[in-house]
Structure formats: structure tokens, C-alpha cells
C-alpha positions in Angstrom: 93.0 117.4 102.5 95.7 114.7 101.2 95.7 111.7 102.7 99.3 110.4 103.3 99.8 106.5 102.5 103.7 104.7 104.0 105.5 101.8 104.3 108.7 101.1 105.5 110.8 98.0 104.5 113.8 96.3 105.9 115.5 93.8 103.9 115.4 90.4 105.3 117.3 88.3 103.3 117.7 87.9 99.9 114.9 89.6 97.4 112.8 89.1 101.4 111.8 92.5 103.0 109.6 92.6 106.2 107.1 95.3 105.1 105.3 97.6 107.5 103.1 100.2 106.3 102.0 103.7 107.9 98.7 102.0 109.3 100.8 99.0 111.4 99.4 96.1 108.8 102.6 93.7 108.1 103.6 91.5 105.6 106.6 90.1 104.1 107.3 90.6 100.4 109.5 88.1 98.0 109.7 86.6 95.3 110.1 82.7 96.9 106.2 81.4 96.9 107.0 78.9 98.4 106.5 80.9 101.9 103.9 83.5 103.2 106.2 86.5 101.0 103.7 88.9 98.5 104.8 89.3 95.1 104.5 93.4 94.2 103.0 92.1 90.8 100.2 89.9 92.0 99.6 92.2 95.0 99.4 94.4 92.4 96.3 92.6 90.6 95.0 91.6 94.2 94.9 95.5 95.2 93.0 96.1 91.8 90.4 93.3 92.3 89.8 94.4 96.1 89.4 98.1 95.2 86.5 97.5 93.3 85.5 94.6 94.7 84.6 97.3 97.8 83.6 99.6 95.6 80.6 96.9 94.2 79.9 95.9 97.4 79.4 99.4 98.7 77.1 100.6 95.8 75.1 97.5 95.4 74.0 97.5 99.3 73.1 101.2 98.3 71.0 99.7 95.2 69.7 97.3 97.4 70.9 94.6 95.6 70.9 91.0 98.2 74.3 89.4 97.4 74.4 85.6 98.1 77.5 85.5 96.5 80.2 87.9 95.1 83.6 86.9 94.4 86.2 88.7 92.1 88.3 86.6 89.8 91.8 89.0 88.2 93.5 87.8 85.4 96.7 89.8 84.6 98.9 89.5 81.8 103.0 91.0 82.5 105.2 91.2 80.1 108.4 89.7 79.9 110.7 92.5 78.5 111.5 94.8 81.3 110.3 97.2 82.9 107.8 94.1 83.6 104.2 96.1 83.0 101.1 95.0 83.5 99.3 95.0 79.9 96.0 93.5 80.8 94.0 92.6 83.1 90.7 90.9 83.1 88.5 92.0 86.6 85.4 89.6 86.5 82.8 90.3 89.3 80.9 87.0 89.5 77.2 88.1 91.3 74.5 86.1 92.9 71.3 86.6 94.7 68.0 86.9 95.0 67.3 90.6 93.5 70.3 91.0 91.7 69.3 92.6 88.6 71.8 93.0 85.9 71.8 96.4 84.9 71.7 97.3 88.0 75.1 95.2 88.4 76.8 97.2 85.8 76.2 100.2 87.1 78.0 99.4 90.0 81.2 97.5 87.9 81.0 100.5 85.8 81.6 103.3 88.9 83.7 101.7 90.4 85.8 101.5 86.9 85.5 105.0 86.1 84.7 106.8 89.1 85.6 105.7 92.4 88.6 102.9 92.1 91.7 104.2 92.7 94.1 101.8 92.1 92.1 101.1 88.5 92.6 104.9 87.6 96.8 104.1 88.1 96.8 101.4 86.0 94.7 103.0 83.3 96.5 106.2 82.6 99.6 103.8 82.1 100.3 100.8 80.1 97.6 98.3 81.4 94.4 98.1 79.5 91.7 96.3 82.4 88.6 94.6 81.2 86.0 95.2 83.9 83.3 91.8 83.2 80.7 90.3 85.1 78.9 87.1 85.5 75.3 87.7 87.3 72.9 84.6 88.6 69.4 85.7 89.9 68.6 82.7 92.7 64.6 84.7 92.8 60.8 83.3 92.0 62.6 84.5 88.4 66.0 82.9 87.2 68.1 83.4 85.0 72.0 84.2 84.3 73.9 86.7 82.3 77.2 87.8 81.6 79.1 90.6 79.8 81.7 93.5 79.4 80.9 96.2 81.0 83.9 98.9 80.5 87.4 98.9 78.9 90.3 101.4 80.6 93.3 102.2 80.0 95.7 101.7 78.5 97.4 105.7 78.8 93.5 106.9 79.0 92.1 109.3 82.3 89.7 106.4 83.8 87.0 109.4 84.7 86.4 110.4 81.0 86.0 106.7 79.5 82.2 107.1 80.6 
């Protein structure tokens, strides 16, 4: 079965476009950071972070990880020459909880990066190298902190064969 995604963009002024998706979501795309418009390239980095975060939360729940705090930090490097593609993106998952297991969180991130996240798969199949990292803090009876890199996907590689 194929899922169809649609959107309609209507020119408003300058580089501003009113956007409505097939599911009824509405927002503005544009290049004016002083108004509530979304930059297309920033949106790509946000989509990568959100896609991966949704995977990690879902998998962590299945692994019975209690997350008191969870944040995803995304840092993308975009080249100056046209086309101005993202050449590198760092996705860092920051997790804290009373029973957080470092190995379990690493596995959640690995599964997202190599199997489940379609945004990562698309970026990694092109010119973008994506670094998937973590920072874990266990706040339980035996507290600890750890951080590291889980996997690098891309460029020009299919994420489903990286692991």
C-alpha cells in the first residue's frame, strides 16, 4: 500500500507561500525570520529531529524506559554553493530518567537511524552525512551520565544496510 502526501502552496508576497497539506495542516513558508514563516531548509532539519524523536520515544516505551526529560538537538551544515544542500547533520538525543539504560537508548537511536525514520533514509541516500548521538543521564538510585555516537548514516548510502 502506498501513502500519498499532498500539499498546496499559494504565493502571498515575495518569497512567502501559504501552505495547506492534504491532512489540513496550514502554515507559511518563507525566508523572513521576523515573521512566523518556516524556512524550507530549517524545516528539513526539524523534520529529521521530529521523525527520529517519535521513533525513539515509541521504542523506548516498548523497552520500558522511563523518560523524565527528552530533547533532540539538531545541527545542520548547509553548503554555500548551489544547490545549497545539507552536507552534515548532527542529531543528539538528550535523555534523562530514573531507570534509563544506556544500551537501550543507543539501540532506540540505532533502530530509528537504520530502519524506521524515512526522513533520515532520504537524507542519507543523498549528499548528507547524519551523525546520530546521545547524552544519557540516569537519575535513579545509581546515577550516571554517558554520551557518545551511535551510528553515522550517509552520504550516498542506504541507511538500512549501514548497521
